N, CA, C and O atoms as a GROMACS GRO file, in nm:
protein
  520
    1UNK      N    1   0.112  -0.097   0.025
    1UNK     CA    2  -0.009  -0.030   0.019
    1UNK      C    3   0.080   0.113   0.002
    1UNK      O    4   0.049   0.208   0.073
    2UNK      N    5   0.196   0.124  -0.096
    2UNK     CA    6   0.300   0.224  -0.098
    2UNK      C    7   0.260   0.353  -0.209
    2UNK      O    8   0.197   0.318  -0.309
    3UNK      N    9   0.284   0.462  -0.198
    3UNK     CA   10   0.297   0.561  -0.284
    3UNK      C   11   0.280   0.708  -0.244
    3UNK      O   12   0.217   0.742  -0.144
    4UNK      N   13   0.331   0.782  -0.318
    4UNK     CA   14   0.387   0.908  -0.316
    4UNK      C   15   0.377   0.977  -0.110
    4UNK      O   16   0.461   1.010  -0.028
    5UNK      N   17   0.234   0.966  -0.112
    5UNK     CA   18   0.188   1.035   0.065
    5UNK      C   19   0.307   0.926   0.131
    5UNK      O   20   0.398   0.958   0.208
    6UNK      N   21   0.278   0.778   0.075
    6UNK     CA   22   0.310   0.697   0.267
    6UNK      C   23   0.418   0.684   0.211
    6UNK      O   24   0.488   0.615   0.287
    7UNK      N   25   0.489   0.717   0.095
    7UNK     CA   26   0.641   0.668   0.113
    7UNK      C   27   0.717   0.832   0.178
    7UNK      O   28   0.807   0.830   0.262
    8UNK      N   29   0.664   0.956   0.123
    8UNK     CA   30   0.695   1.054   0.173
    8UNK      C   31   0.655   1.223   0.212
    8UNK      O   32   0.700   1.335   0.187
    9UNK      N   33   0.511   1.146   0.310
    9UNK     CA   34   0.466   1.228   0.371
    9UNK      C   35   0.504   1.274   0.467
    9UNK      O   36   0.537   1.166   0.515
   10UNK      N   37   0.540   1.372   0.573
   10UNK     CA   38   0.552   1.410   0.669
   10UNK      C   39   0.585   1.443   0.736
   10UNK      O   40   0.689   1.450   0.801
   11UNK      N   41   0.393   1.506   0.727
   11UNK     CA   42   0.271   1.538   0.806
   11UNK      C   43   0.228   1.440   0.907
   11UNK      O   44   0.200   1.422   1.025
   12UNK      N   45   0.244   1.365   0.748
   12UNK     CA   46   0.139   1.180   0.755
   12UNK      C   47   0.179   1.064   0.897
   12UNK      O   48   0.110   0.981   0.956
   13UNK      N   49   0.379   1.129   0.920
   13UNK     CA   50   0.489   1.093   1.026
   13UNK      C   51   0.478   1.175   1.150
   13UNK      O   52   0.500   1.124   1.260
   14UNK      N   53   0.455   1.263   1.141
   14UNK     CA   54   0.460   1.342   1.271
   14UNK      C   55   0.287   1.333   1.311
   14UNK      O   56   0.290   1.237   1.388
   15UNK      N   57   0.208   1.355   1.308
   15UNK     CA   58   0.091   1.368   1.368
   15UNK      C   59   0.050   1.199   1.342
   15UNK      O   60  -0.070   1.186   1.364
   16UNK      N   61   0.091   1.118   1.316
   16UNK     CA   62   0.109   0.965   1.440
   16UNK      C   63  -0.004   0.921   1.299
   16UNK      O   64  -0.067   0.830   1.354
   17UNK      N   65  -0.044   0.928   1.200
   17UNK     CA   66  -0.144   0.889   1.083
   17UNK      C   67  -0.117   0.763   0.970
   17UNK      O   68  -0.010   0.759   0.909
   18UNK      N   69  -0.222   0.662   0.947
   18UNK     CA   70  -0.220   0.564   0.948
   18UNK      C   71  -0.269   0.563   0.752
   18UNK      O   72  -0.334   0.668   0.745
   19UNK      N   73  -0.269   0.545   0.710
   19UNK     CA   74  -0.381   0.495   0.573
   19UNK      C   75  -0.385   0.359   0.640
   19UNK      O   76  -0.305   0.287   0.701
   20UNK      N   77  -0.518   0.354   0.600
   20UNK     CA   78  -0.558   0.144   0.639
   20UNK      C   79  -0.577   0.173   0.518
   20UNK      O   80  -0.488   0.130   0.445
   21UNK      N   81  -0.683   0.246   0.452
   21UNK     CA   82  -0.690   0.114   0.303
   21UNK      C   83  -0.673   0.256   0.196
   21UNK      O   84  -0.672   0.378   0.216
   22UNK      N   85  -0.660   0.164   0.068
   22UNK     CA   86  -0.584   0.283  -0.069
   22UNK      C   87  -0.597   0.141  -0.182
   22UNK      O   88  -0.544   0.031  -0.200
   23UNK      N   89  -0.740   0.256  -0.259
   23UNK     CA   90  -0.765   0.206  -0.381
   23UNK      C   91  -0.776   0.279  -0.487
   23UNK      O   92  -0.765   0.396  -0.450
   24UNK      N   93  -0.795   0.274  -0.628
   24UNK     CA   94  -0.848   0.346  -0.695
   24UNK      C   95  -0.921   0.474  -0.674
   24UNK      O   96  -1.044   0.480  -0.668
   25UNK      N   97  -0.849   0.567  -0.663
   25UNK     CA   98  -1.007   0.707  -0.646
   25UNK      C   99  -1.065   0.707  -0.446
   25UNK      O  100  -1.168   0.764  -0.410
   26UNK      N  101  -0.981   0.641  -0.362
   26UNK     CA  102  -1.016   0.608  -0.219
   26UNK      C  103  -0.912   0.584  -0.165
   26UNK      O  104  -0.825   0.502  -0.195
   27UNK      N  105  -0.920   0.701  -0.030
   27UNK     CA  106  -0.831   0.634   0.095
   27UNK      C  107  -0.919   0.640   0.173
   27UNK      O  108  -1.025   0.703   0.181
   28UNK      N  109  -0.856   0.552   0.244
   28UNK     CA  110  -0.917   0.568   0.433
   28UNK      C  111  -0.812   0.633   0.521
   28UNK      O  112  -0.729   0.544   0.506
   29UNK      N  113  -0.768   0.697   0.580
   29UNK     CA  114  -0.613   0.783   0.639
   29UNK      C  115  -0.734   0.798   0.860
   29UNK      O  116  -0.829   0.868   0.896
   30UNK      N  117  -0.633   0.669   0.948
   30UNK     CA  118  -0.674   0.698   1.078
   30UNK      C  119  -0.529   0.818   1.137
   30UNK      O  120  -0.436   0.855   1.065
   31UNK      N  121  -0.551   0.857   1.276
   31UNK     CA  122  -0.516   0.902   1.297
   31UNK      C  123  -0.534   0.934   1.444
   31UNK      O  124  -0.636   0.999   1.460
   32UNK      N  125  -0.441   0.900   1.607
   32UNK     CA  126  -0.478   0.948   1.656
   32UNK      C  127  -0.520   1.099   1.711
   32UNK      O  128  -0.452   1.191   1.667
   33UNK      N  129  -0.640   1.135   1.815
   33UNK     CA  130  -0.619   1.256   1.816
   33UNK      C  131  -0.527   1.330   2.016
   33UNK      O  132  -0.559   1.379   2.125
   34UNK      N  133  -0.439   1.296   1.958
   34UNK     CA  134  -0.313   1.326   2.109
   34UNK      C  135  -0.385   1.464   2.145
   34UNK      O  136  -0.438   1.542   2.066
   35UNK      N  137  -0.373   1.477   2.283
   35UNK     CA  138  -0.407   1.675   2.372
   35UNK      C  139  -0.336   1.693   2.305
   35UNK      O  140  -0.378   1.808   2.291
   36UNK      N  141  -0.253   1.690   2.238
   36UNK     CA  142  -0.161   1.848   2.130
   36UNK      C  143  -0.160   1.847   2.009
   36UNK      O  144  -0.066   1.870   1.934
   37UNK      N  145  -0.320   1.807   1.974
   37UNK     CA  146  -0.368   1.808   1.820
   37UNK      C  147  -0.533   1.876   1.892
   37UNK      O  148  -0.620   1.873   1.805
   38UNK      N  149  -0.582   1.931   2.023
   38UNK     CA  150  -0.656   1.966   2.031
   38UNK      C  151  -0.694   2.111   2.075
   38UNK      O  152  -0.645   2.178   2.166
   39UNK      N  153  -0.782   2.139   1.996
   39UNK     CA  154  -0.794   2.308   2.067
   39UNK      C  155  -0.805   2.360   2.219
   39UNK      O  156  -0.828   2.265   2.294
   40UNK      N  157  -0.798   2.458   2.272
   40UNK     CA  158  -0.828   2.523   2.385
   40UNK      C  159  -1.022   2.441   2.447
   40UNK      O  160  -1.091   2.424   2.548
   41UNK      N  161  -1.021   2.428   2.362
   41UNK     CA  162  -1.205   2.330   2.409
   41UNK      C  163  -1.145   2.208   2.496
   41UNK      O  164  -1.198   2.184   2.605
   42UNK      N  165  -1.057   2.145   2.460
   42UNK     CA  166  -1.081   2.020   2.400
   42UNK      C  167  -1.154   1.913   2.321
   42UNK      O  168  -1.200   1.802   2.349
   43UNK      N  169  -1.142   2.042   2.134
   43UNK     CA  170  -1.213   1.927   2.080
   43UNK      C  171  -1.097   1.910   2.010
   43UNK      O  172  -0.994   1.933   2.075
   44UNK      N  173  -1.083   1.877   1.895
   44UNK     CA  174  -0.968   1.853   1.760
   44UNK      C  175  -0.985   1.981   1.773
   44UNK      O  176  -1.081   2.032   1.830
   45UNK      N  177  -0.863   2.061   1.703
   45UNK     CA  178  -0.815   2.148   1.626
   45UNK      C  179  -0.858   2.126   1.511
   45UNK      O  180  -0.855   2.013   1.460
   46UNK      N  181  -0.916   2.259   1.436
   46UNK     CA  182  -0.953   2.259   1.319
   46UNK      C  183  -0.862   2.228   1.159
   46UNK      O  184  -0.902   2.179   1.054
   47UNK      N  185  -0.757   2.270   1.191
   47UNK     CA  186  -0.621   2.293   1.157
   47UNK      C  187  -0.619   2.120   1.122
   47UNK      O  188  -0.626   2.083   1.005
   48UNK      N  189  -0.602   1.965   1.301
   48UNK     CA  190  -0.571   1.898   1.281
   48UNK      C  191  -0.676   1.832   1.174
   48UNK      O  192  -0.651   1.753   1.083
   49UNK      N  193  -0.789   1.885   1.208
   49UNK     CA  194  -0.860   1.796   1.124
   49UNK      C  195  -0.912   1.841   0.906
   49UNK      O  196  -0.994   1.788   0.831
   50UNK      N  197  -0.849   1.916   0.892
   50UNK     CA  198  -0.785   1.991   0.762
   50UNK      C  199  -0.618   1.886   0.743
   50UNK      O  200  -0.625   1.811   0.646
   51UNK      N  201  -0.550   1.880   0.783
   51UNK     CA  202  -0.457   1.789   0.804
   51UNK      C  203  -0.512   1.614   0.758
   51UNK      O  204  -0.484   1.576   0.644
   52UNK      N  205  -0.573   1.541   0.831
   52UNK     CA  206  -0.609   1.445   0.831
   52UNK      C  207  -0.718   1.413   0.659
   52UNK      O  208  -0.721   1.304   0.602
   53UNK      N  209  -0.771   1.502   0.626
   53UNK     CA  210  -0.876   1.566   0.505
   53UNK      C  211  -0.755   1.582   0.400
   53UNK      O  212  -0.786   1.551   0.285
   54UNK      N  213  -0.655   1.614   0.414
   54UNK     CA  214  -0.549   1.698   0.277
   54UNK      C  215  -0.514   1.544   0.301
   54UNK      O  216  -0.604   1.491   0.237
   55UNK      N  217  -0.428   1.428   0.360
   55UNK     CA  218  -0.325   1.400   0.404
   55UNK      C  219  -0.448   1.246   0.273
   55UNK      O  220  -0.414   1.210   0.161
   56UNK      N  221  -0.576   1.199   0.350
   56UNK     CA  222  -0.630   1.142   0.275
   56UNK      C  223  -0.669   1.167   0.188
   56UNK      O  224  -0.661   1.066   0.118
   57UNK      N  225  -0.746   1.302   0.094
   57UNK     CA  226  -0.688   1.330  -0.047
   57UNK      C  227  -0.586   1.275  -0.104
   57UNK      O  228  -0.590   1.195  -0.198
   58UNK      N  229  -0.479   1.320  -0.043
   58UNK     CA  230  -0.371   1.272  -0.143
   58UNK      C  231  -0.299   1.167  -0.160
   58UNK      O  232  -0.207   1.180  -0.241
   59UNK      N  233  -0.316   1.018  -0.084
   59UNK     CA  234  -0.347   0.934  -0.042
   59UNK      C  235  -0.387   0.906  -0.186
   59UNK      O  236  -0.316   0.869  -0.280
   60UNK      N  237  -0.504   0.929  -0.181
   60UNK     CA  238  -0.654   0.876  -0.293
   60UNK      C  239  -0.619   0.928  -0.381
   60UNK      O  240  -0.669   0.833  -0.442
   61UNK      N  241  -0.582   0.986  -0.453
   61UNK     CA  242  -0.514   1.060  -0.580
   61UNK      C  243  -0.450   1.081  -0.641
   61UNK      O  244  -0.458   1.148  -0.744
   62UNK      N  245  -0.296   0.988  -0.559
   62UNK     CA  246  -0.200   0.925  -0.537
   62UNK      C  247  -0.134   0.735  -0.515
   62UNK      O  248  -0.037   0.674  -0.469
   63UNK      N  249  -0.245   0.713  -0.573
   63UNK     CA  250  -0.269   0.561  -0.578
   63UNK      C  251  -0.187   0.483  -0.567
   63UNK      O  252  -0.128   0.414  -0.483
   64UNK      N  253  -0.197   0.518  -0.740
   64UNK     CA  254  -0.056   0.460  -0.782
   64UNK      C  255  -0.082   0.535  -0.956
   64UNK      O  256  -0.109   0.495  -1.069
   65UNK      N  257  -0.057   0.652  -0.893
   65UNK     CA  258  -0.065   0.748  -1.049
   65UNK      C  259   0.087   0.757  -1.130
   65UNK      O  260   0.182   0.756  -1.052
   66UNK      N  261   0.115   0.765  -1.253
   66UNK     CA  262   0.209   0.848  -1.312
   66UNK      C  263   0.252   0.938  -1.269
   66UNK      O  264   0.363   0.937  -1.215
   67UNK      N  265   0.138   1.103  -1.283
   67UNK     CA  266   0.146   1.184  -1.245
   67UNK      C  267   0.131   1.169  -1.055
   67UNK      O  268   0.085   1.087  -0.976
   68UNK      N  269   0.213   1.323  -1.045
   68UNK     CA  270   0.184   1.358  -0.889
   68UNK      C  271   0.085   1.423  -0.884
   68UNK      O  272   0.065   1.492  -0.983
   69UNK      N  273  -0.004   1.430  -0.788
   69UNK     CA  274  -0.190   1.534  -0.815
   69UNK      C  275  -0.167   1.651  -0.666
   69UNK      O  276  -0.200   1.621  -0.551
   70UNK      N  277  -0.117   1.754  -0.700
   70UNK     CA  278  -0.120   1.833  -0.550
   70UNK      C  279  -0.271   1.909  -0.585
   70UNK      O  280  -0.361   1.891  -0.668
   71UNK      N  281  -0.245   1.998  -0.479
   71UNK     CA  282  -0.390   1.992  -0.421
   71UNK      C  283  -0.415   2.146  -0.485
   71UNK      O  284  -0.324   2.229  -0.487
   72UNK      N  285  -0.511   2.165  -0.522
   72UNK     CA  286  -0.545   2.346  -0.626
   72UNK      C  287  -0.661   2.396  -0.500
   72UNK      O  288  -0.653   2.512  -0.458
   73UNK      N  289  -0.721   2.343  -0.469
   73UNK     CA  290  -0.804   2.428  -0.438
   73UNK      C  291  -0.867   2.318  -0.303
   73UNK      O  292  -0.852   2.199  -0.330
   74UNK      N  293  -0.932   2.345  -0.166
   74UNK     CA  294  -0.997   2.254  -0.028
   74UNK      C  295  -1.086   2.432  -0.024
   74UNK      O  296  -1.079   2.552  -0.047
   75UNK      N  297  -1.186   2.287   0.038
   75UNK     CA  298  -1.295   2.420   0.095
   75UNK      C  299  -1.390   2.236   0.163
   75UNK      O  300  -1.427   2.136   0.101
   76UNK      N  301  -1.395   2.291   0.383
   76UNK     CA  302  -1.365   2.235   0.449
   76UNK      C  303  -1.523   2.343   0.530
   76UNK      O  304  -1.526   2.465   0.543
   77UNK      N  305  -1.631   2.246   0.570
   77UNK     CA  306  -1.676   2.226   0.620
   77UNK      C  307  -1.713   2.230   0.751
   77UNK      O  308  -1.835   2.222   0.742
   78UNK      N  309  -1.671   2.241   0.938
   78UNK     CA  310  -1.642   2.190   0.996
   78UNK      C  311  -1.836   2.162   1.065
   78UNK      O  312  -1.907   2.262   1.077
   79UNK      N  313  -1.894   2.018   1.100
   79UNK     CA  314  -1.963   2.016   1.100
   79UNK      C  315  -1.989   1.972   1.278
   79UNK      O  316  -2.100   1.933   1.312
   80UNK      N  317  -1.907   1.981   1.352
   80UNK     CA  318  -1.945   1.912   1.477
   80UNK      C  319  -1.818   1.847   1.512
   80UNK      O  320  -1.743   1.779   1.443
   81UNK      N  321  -1.808   1.904   1.704
   81UNK     CA  322  -1.644   1.856   1.749
   81UNK      C  323  -1.646   1.810   1.740
   81UNK      O  324  -1.750   1.744   1.737
   82UNK      N  325  -1.468   1.740   1.707
   82UNK     CA  326  -1.492   1.553   1.772
   82UNK      C  327  -1.379   1.560   1.870
   82UNK      O  328  -1.269   1.614   1.887
   83UNK      N  329  -1.475   1.468   1.931
   83UNK     CA  330  -1.529   1.496   2.079
   83UNK      C  331  -1.331   1.401   2.110
   83UNK      O  332  -1.223   1.449   2.147
   84UNK      N  333  -1.381   1.234   2.062
   84UNK     CA  334  -1.309   1.184   2.080
   84UNK      C  335  -1.207   1.106   1.895
   84UNK      O  336  -1.225   1.130   1.776
   85UNK      N  337  -1.091   1.001   1.983
   85UNK     CA  338  -1.031   0.974   1.881
   85UNK      C  339  -1.046   0.800   1.881
   85UNK      O  340  -1.101   0.739   1.973
   86UNK      N  341  -0.984   0.732   1.756
   86UNK     CA  342  -0.887   0.853   1.636
   86UNK      C  343  -1.002   0.920   1.573
   86UNK      O  344  -1.098   0.948   1.644
   87UNK      N  345  -1.002   0.937   1.497
   87UNK     CA  346  -0.976   1.057   1.350
   87UNK      C  347  -0.989   0.976   1.206
   87UNK      O  348  -0.882   0.957   1.150
   88UNK      N  349  -1.138   0.914   1.122
   88UNK     CA  350  -1.128   0.895   1.031
   88UNK      C  351  -1.126   0.992   0.958
   88UNK      O  352  -1.165   1.107   0.976
   89UNK      N  353  -1.072   0.934   0.860
   89UNK     CA  354  -1.074   1.066   0.686
   89UNK      C  355  -1.110   0.960   0.632
   89UNK      O  356  -1.061   0.856   0.676
   90UNK      N  357  -1.225   0.954   0.500
   90UNK     CA  358  -1.244   0.882   0.361
   90UNK      C  359  -1.263   0.923   0.255
   90UNK      O  360  -1.379   0.926   0.214
   91UNK      N  361  -1.118   0.983   0.144
   91UNK     CA  362  -1.172   1.043   0.044
   91UNK      C  363  -1.221   0.929  -0.013
   91UNK      O  364  -1.195   0.809  -0.010
   92UNK      N  365  -1.347   1.046  -0.097
   92UNK     CA  366  -1.362   0.967  -0.247
   92UNK      C  367  -1.326   1.036  -0.409
   92UNK      O  368  -1.303   1.157  -0.407
   93UNK      N  369  -1.319   0.967  -0.545
   93UNK     CA  370  -1.278   1.011  -0.650
   93UNK      C  371  -1.437   1.077  -0.698
   93UNK      O  372  -1.517   0.991  -0.734
   94UNK      N  373  -1.474   1.184  -0.700
   94UNK     CA  374  -1.604   1.269  -0.747
   94UNK      C  375  -1.554   1.258  -0.915
   94UNK      O  376  -1.600   1.179  -0.998
   95UNK      N  377  -1.486   1.324  -0.931
   95UNK     CA  378  -1.459   1.293  -1.111
   95UNK      C  379  -1.391   1.314  -1.129
   95UNK      O  380  -1.349   1.408  -1.061
   96UNK      N  381  -1.270   1.245  -1.264
   96UNK     CA  382  -1.173   1.223  -1.294
   96UNK      C  383  -1.118   1.287  -1.455
   96UNK      O  384  -1.111   1.213  -1.553
   97UNK      N  385  -1.086   1.425  -1.460
   97UNK     CA  386  -1.019   1.482  -1.578
   97UNK      C  387  -0.958   1.412  -1.589
   97UNK      O  388  -0.966   1.302  -1.534
   98UNK      N  389  -0.860   1.455  -1.676
   98UNK     CA  390  -0.753   1.490  -1.785
   98UNK      C  391  -0.620   1.488  -1.628
   98UNK      O  392  -0.585   1.383  -1.575
   99UNK      N  393  -0.590   1.573  -1.602
   99UNK     CA  394  -0.548   1.667  -1.488
   99UNK      C  395  -0.622   1.723  -1.426
   99UNK      O  396  -0.570   1.795  -1.341
  100UNK      N  397  -0.760   1.724  -1.430
  100UNK     CA  398  -0.812   1.802  -1.292
  100UNK      C  399  -0.942   1.711  -1.196
  100UNK      O  400  -1.063   1.705  -1.221
  101UNK      N  401  -0.866   1.650  -1.087
  101UNK     CA  402  -0.948   1.540  -1.039
  101UNK      C  403  -1.004   1.622  -0.875
  101UNK      O  404  -0.945   1.699  -0.798
  102UNK      N  405  -1.161   1.551  -0.874
  102UNK     CA  406  -1.219   1.591  -0.757
  102UNK      C  407  -1.264   1.515  -0.675
  102UNK      O  408  -1.307   1.405  -0.710
  103UNK      N  409  -1.265   1.563  -0.517
  103UNK     CA  410  -1.271   1.425  -0.371
  103UNK      C  411  -1.360   1.522  -0.348
  103UNK      O  412  -1.394   1.631  -0.394
  104UNK      N  413  -1.398   1.405  -0.214
  104UNK     CA  414  -1.494   1.445  -0.132
  104UNK      C  415  -1.426   1.378   0.034
  104UNK      O  416  -1.410   1.264   0.078
  105UNK      N  417  -1.409   1.468   0.071
  105UNK     CA  418  -1.326   1.406   0.177
  105UNK      C  419  -1.413   1.378   0.321
  105UNK      O  420  -1.431   1.487   0.375
  106UNK      N  421  -1.483   1.247   0.415
  106UNK     CA  422  -1.568   1.266   0.508
  106UNK      C  423  -1.467   1.257   0.608
  106UNK      O  424  -1.363   1.197   0.581
  107UNK      N  425  -1.485   1.311   0.727
  107UNK     CA  426  -1.392   1.343   0.877
  107UNK      C  427  -1.438   1.327   0.969
  107UNK      O  428  -1.497   1.413   1.035
  108UNK      N  429  -1.415   1.143   1.013
  108UNK     CA  430  -1.514   1.132   1.159
  108UNK      C  431  -1.516   1.168   1.270
  108UNK      O  432  -1.561   1.280   1.292
  109UNK      N  433  -1.468   1.081   1.387
  109UNK     CA  434  -1.493   1.091   1.516
  109UNK      C  435  -1.450   0.985   1.570
  109UNK      O  436  -1.443   0.907   1.475
  110UNK      N  437  -1.418   0.934   1.659
  110UNK     CA  438  -1.420   0.784   1.741
  110UNK      C  439  -1.546   0.735   1.787
  110UNK      O  440  -1.573   0.618   1.814
  111UNK      N  441  -1.648   0.870   1.796
  111UNK     CA  442  -1.782   0.838   1.782
  111UNK      C  443  -1.838   0.768   1.738
  111UNK      O  444  -1.906   0.680   1.789
  112UNK      N  445  -1.809   0.809   1.571
  112UNK     CA  446  -1.818   0.795   1.473
  112UNK      C  447  -1.880   0.894   1.394
  112UNK      O  448  -1.923   0.881   1.279
  113UNK      N  449  -1.878   0.998   1.470
  113UNK     CA  450  -1.995   1.167   1.453
  113UNK      C  451  -1.885   1.206   1.328
  113UNK      O  452  -1.764   1.224   1.343
  114UNK      N  453  -1.963   1.216   1.200
  114UNK     CA  454  -1.887   1.382   1.178
  114UNK      C  455  -1.902   1.433   1.170
  114UNK      O  456  -2.015   1.482   1.175
  115UNK      N  457  -1.740   1.513   1.135
  115UNK     CA  458  -1.717   1.669   1.224
  115UNK      C  459  -1.688   1.697   1.131
  115UNK      O  460  -1.674   1.817   1.153
  116UNK      N  461  -1.648   1.678   0.970
  116UNK     CA  462  -1.630   1.803   0.872
  116UNK      C  463  -1.599   1.692   0.700
  116UNK      O  464  -1.534   1.595   0.660
  117UNK      N  465  -1.698   1.792   0.657
  117UNK     CA  466  -1.674   1.757   0.476
  117UNK      C  467  -1.618   1.834   0.439
  117UNK      O  468  -1.658   1.939   0.490
  118UNK      N  469  -1.541   1.850   0.373
  118UNK     CA  470  -1.398   1.907   0.222
  118UNK      C  471  -1.394   1.830   0.111
  118UNK      O  472  -1.383   1.708   0.104
  119UNK      N  473  -1.408   1.952  -0.018
  119UNK     CA  474  -1.471   1.916  -0.114
  119UNK      C  475  -1.267   1.989  -0.140
  119UNK      O  476  -1.193   2.076  -0.095
  120UNK      N  477  -1.266   1.883  -0.234
  120UNK     CA  478  -1.086   1.910  -0.264
  120UNK      C  479  -1.039   1.895  -0.437
  120UNK      O  480  -1.044   1.789  -0.500
  121UNK      N  481  -1.017   1.960  -0.463
  121UNK     CA  482  -0.930   2.001  -0.632
  121UNK      C  483  -0.815   2.010  -0.641
  121UNK      O  484  -0.750   2.098  -0.585
  122UNK      N  485  -0.762   1.907  -0.722
  122UNK     CA  486  -0.617   1.833  -0.719
  122UNK      C  487  -0.618   1.881  -0.854
  122UNK      O  488  -0.710   1.932  -0.918
  123UNK      N  489  -0.465   1.850  -0.896
  123UNK     CA  490  -0.393   1.888  -1.057
  123UNK      C  491  -0.333   1.742  -1.064
  123UNK      O  492  -0.317   1.691  -0.953
  124UNK      N  493  -0.298   1.666  -1.171
  124UNK     CA  494  -0.230   1.603  -1.227
  124UNK      C  495  -0.081   1.620  -1.342
  124UNK      O  496  -0.070   1.610  -1.464
  125UNK      N  497   0.023   1.650  -1.227
  125UNK     CA  498   0.110   1.695  -1.307
  125UNK      C  499   0.263   1.622  -1.265
  125UNK      O  500   0.262   1.558  -1.160
  126UNK      N  501   0.411   1.630  -1.352
  126UNK     CA  502   0.462   1.449  -1.344
  126UNK      C  503   0.624   1.542  -1.303
  126UNK      O  504   0.742   1.509  -1.310
  127UNK      N  505   0.544   1.688  -1.255
  127UNK     CA  506   0.720   1.750  -1.146
  127UNK      C  507   0.660   1.708  -1.000
  127UNK      O  508   0.546   1.705  -0.952
  128UNK      N  509   0.848   1.661  -0.930
  128UNK     CA  510   0.790   1.652  -0.760
  128UNK      C  511   0.890   1.707  -0.762
  128UNK      O  512   0.961   1.702  -0.863
  129UNK      N  513   0.930   1.788  -0.631
  129UNK     CA  514   1.047   1.818  -0.568
  129UNK      C  515   1.091   1.679  -0.500
  129UNK      O  516   1.024   1.582  -0.464
  130UNK      N  517   1.252   1.711  -0.495
  130UNK     CA  518   1.275   1.583  -0.395
  130UNK      C  519   1.360   1.651  -0.280
  130UNK      O  520   1.397   1.584  -0.184
   0.00000   0.00000   0.00000
């Protein structure tokens, strides 16, 4: 289950994320909700939620591509506070063009409550930074 995100992404490792499932147009990512990733009210920080959504998108969009897909735009709605871990993000391909790919990412907390929904547009390129 190796891809560009699994092999190279430093944020994935820093935040202790794991790619649980990976197939064409789909990825499922898990992350423990450590105290250092919570806001002042004790809930999952918005940046934490965005990070797992972004990693799930990146894993799904780069699952076996000859191109590298980078984010062009992400819109996220925070629907409910993330109370417990682990956080789970599921990214699904909605539309796939030659270079432009659209994904929906749903993020759940440890109580299986939907806490966020993101729509991400990616661009497939052959360039990669070493």
